[in-house]
C-alpha positions, 0 to 999 in steps of 0.5 A: 204248112198243111192245107186240106184239099179236095179232089174231084172224082169221076162219080161226082164225089170229092176225095180229101187229102192233106197238102203238106209243105215242110222243110222245102219239100211237098208231100200229099197224104190221102185221108181216105175220106169222101164228100158226097151229096149228103150235106149232113154227112159231109159236115161230119166228114169235114169236121173229122178231116180238119181235126186230122189236119190240126193234129198233123199241124201240131206234130210238125210244129212240135218237130220244129221245136225238137219233138219227133212226129209220131208218124216218123217213129212208126216208120218200118226200120226194115224198109228204111234199112233196105233203102240204105242197103240199096244205096250202098256201092258194091264195095260194102253192099254184101255186108248190108244185104247180109245184115238186112237178111238177119234183120228181116228174119229177126223182126219178121220183116217189121219193126217200128223205128220208135220201138228200137231200144237198147234191149232190142239191140241186145236181143238182136245181137244175141240172135246173131251170135247163134248163127255167125262167128263173133267177128261177123256179129261185130261187122253186122252190128256195126252195120246196124248201128250205122243205120240207127245213127242215120235215122237219128241224124235224120230226126226219125228218133228223138233219142239214140238207143245206141247211147245206152247200149253197153253190150257190144261184142268185141272183134277177135284178132285173127291170125294173119297168114302170110307167105315167106320168100321161099314159099313165094318162090315155090309158088312161082315154080308151081303150075297154077290153074289160071295164069292171070290169077297166078300173076295177079296174086304174085303182083299183090304179094309185091304191091299190097294191092287188094283184089278189087284194085287189081281187077280194075287196074288198067295199062293206062294206070302204069306210068314210069314204073309206078301205078296211079289209081283210085282205091275202090275201098277208100275211094282215095287216089294212090301213087304206088312205086313198083318193085323190080319183081312187080315190073317183071310180072307186068312184063311177063307177056312181052318183056316191055312195060313201056309198050303202049297197051290198053284195057285191063291188065289182069283178067279176073272173073271174081274174088270167089273164083280167084280164091278157089284157084289160089287154094288149089295152087297153094295146095299143089305147091305143098304149102299147108297154110290156109291162103286166100287171095287177100293173104297176098296183102298180108305177105306184102306188109310182113315182107316189107316190115321184115326188110326194115321198111318203117311202119308209116311207109308200109301203112301208106303203101297199103293205102291205110287211112290210119297207121293203127290198122297197120300195127297188127303186122308189126306184131307179126314181125315181133313174133317172127323175131322172137321165134328166130331168137328162140331157135338160136342154140343154147350155150352153157356159160361158165 
């Protein structure tokens, strides 16, 4: 499993290193030891090298029986987490990078995996609370936990400290702003700083598509008044029927959805740019709600439920993996219904 090897050097000396073969992988570890022409000194060097080899052999044998080698627990978790962040796709790399930045500041770029315990996790959470909102803390802590769980699965730590951590912050349910039909009509009749952003936003209001999916949408995805595409966030395939309004938006240029066209349907530079345009457009329309591009998705869900579409169907149209995610919109509809009832005139009954 572990052999002591020698490498001949140009100056006539020999460097010593370990040839390690474990779990189907080979690695080499330099011992920073050299053999020279001094035979007596070489005896001591070889004795030390063999002692290191024996210790390392014992570590690996212990690992096979469920014990974690000391060298693994000394891995720098910041560097380990950075590799995870680099492997993330663009869908959630920003969250990992933000978490990594706070992790670097908190640890001054170094913390051994074996030093992470429930107290350290609690202190990191307190640190985050000083700089970001509670919901952001919730997101970053979940990202950190994903890294710790990965380290545990890869047997870099013997005990998962998350099993003993009981102080996780809760996510605060925020108000999901949406537009009414009247407000959408107002926006349709209001000039927007970018026609593609305007059409894309309205398209999302009537399809529930995320901006990431709208940006990737191509004409070849439109088939028989449906769109057939892969969601960027969930990576799942979706088949979405288009309403007459959504079709009208696609027909905006030449009035023929069936005309053979190629390439992207909407020319959207970035989410941030789209949000700037949407905010200016909403303000110009005299709408006082805080609206970003993502609120188009809330609008679709709320309008669908208010028109009697059942929760399960809306969940499928939104591409949610679990109907529980969609239930928040049902609460909005309940609130709207309550407001409507409260507006009824109060008549005195004799």
